[in-house]
PAMAR-658820 format. One record per residue (C-alpha): x, y, z; residue in one letter. Coordinates in steps of 0.001 Angstrom, whole numbers, padded with zeros to 6 digits, always signed. Layout:
XYZA ...
//
This chain:
+000000+000000+000000M +001275+003473-000904K -000065+006838+000268Y -000460+010345-001142F -001688+013409+000749Y -003331+015910-001628F -003353+019136+000393N -003702+021864-002231D -006046+023389-004796L -006756+021782-008173F -004533+024060-010220E -001581+023723-012542E +000848+023290-009665N +003442+020915-008267K +000918+019041-006100T -001310+018228-009074T +001678+017093-011146K +003039+015027-008250D -000397+013447-007789F -000619+012372-011439I +002966+011086-011357D +002234+009152-008149F -000656+007275-009748I +001255+006627-012976N +004412+005416-011225E +002749+003161-008647N +000752+000168-009797Q +000142-000982-006211D -002948-000327-004149E -003048+003362-003281L -004640+005429-000545T -005151+009106-001322I -005983+011560+001435F -007869+014547+000035L -007804+017868+001907N -008629+020576-000617S -010766+023626-001153G -011286+022640-004786G -010040+024751-007644G -010159+024601-011422N -013113+022611-012807S -011158+021351-015797N -008332+020037-013635I -010908+018443-011305K -012297+016552-014290Q -008849+015339-015354V -008087+014150-011801L -011505+012457-011553L -010972+010639-014857D -007555+009409-013688I -008994+008257-010344L -011953+006477-011939N -009725+004744-014507E -007756+003336-011557N -010660+002881-009135K -009996-000820-008476E -006721+000004-006712R -007492+003372-005104I -009013+004242-001745M -009942+007946-001568L -010212+009396+001938K -011695+012815+002661A -009353+014282+005230S -010289+017433+007175Y -011883+019570+004417F -013364+018927+000980I -014714+022062-000647G -016148+023078-003988S -014606+020927-006743N -012878+018674-004183A -016354+017962-002744F -017607+017115-006216R -014560+014993-007056L -014976+012994-003860F -018653+012220-004414F -018235+011514-008153E -015369+009086-007561F -016660+005587-008372E -014211+003603-006251G -013727+002950-002548K -013942+006049-000412K -014154+007035+003207K -014904+010220+005122I -012485+010501+008014M -013549+011744+011440D -013729+015534+011831A -013894+016088+008053T -016336+018732+006874Y -017323+019937+003430G -018588+022889+001441M -020268+023149-001936F -021343+026057-004124H -021732+027113-007725L -018560+027890-009646T -017605+031514-010302I -018495+031007-013966M -021966+029724-013096E -022630+032674-010772V -021439+035188-013380A -023676+033612-016016T -026750+033530-013797L -026334+036929-012126E -024980+039016-014993N -026474+037170-017946N -022945+036837-019344E -020032+034466-019231T -016538+034966-017916V -014513+036120-020932E -011353+034210-020061S -013206+030904-020139D -014698+031417-023612K -017756+029363-022784M -021106+030221-024249T -024024+031097-022032K -025740+027918-023215E -022749+025793-022129N -022674+027500-018728M -026401+026961-018211L -025949+023282-019076N -023090+023128-016557F -025373+024787-013962Y -028170+022270-014560F -025681+019402-014270E -024464+020868-010957T -028026+020900-009621I -028545+017306-010804K -025349+016346-008959F -026740+017912-005756C -029997+015992-006140E -028203+012752-007014R -026099+012685-003849I -029116+013486-001670G -028956+017164-000765M -032136+018579+000691T -034303+021099-001159E -033145+023777+001295E -029462+022996+000659E -030014+023046-003109I -031914+026329-002918Q -029014+027975-001083K -026628+026685-003753I -028914+028052-006493K -028750+031426-004718E -024961+031364-005029G -024278+030700-001355K -021599+028479+000165D -023285+025544+001888V -021312+023775+004625Y -021796+020178+005726F -020640+018670+008997N -019129+015198+009226N -022449+013525+010017K -024145+015148+007018R -021298+014230+004665L -021718+010578+005626R -025402+010715+004638E -024655+011554+001002F -024646+008824-001642K 
//
């Protein structure tokens, strides 16, 4: 068994590169501790694809805090996972989703159409429903608020 502690944002940084290298270089069973506030949605998707392609040999453990895209990565991972004691979480819309909904425009740097962003928004809401968030929790997310979940609540999600 080999271990990796991911304690950073999902960005183009050394931790993300080291994480990908760790999975590629180790064909053993792996345990990954995830303590992250999230980060870039595109990088989250790359990391999730890598994890799911190797799900038979990976145990993903939420460790202390999983927020935003780290929250989503954890609950979309299809392999073995565990929420460690004292871990809490937070979920919200992405900055791009909020800009699209509030300002009726998209973030220029991301070059996504309004239609694409609305589709992304609807998929985010479906994700919330799929894991078992309450109507009240989903409504707060729709309003652009950060919604926090204690350890007990995290363990109730699917």
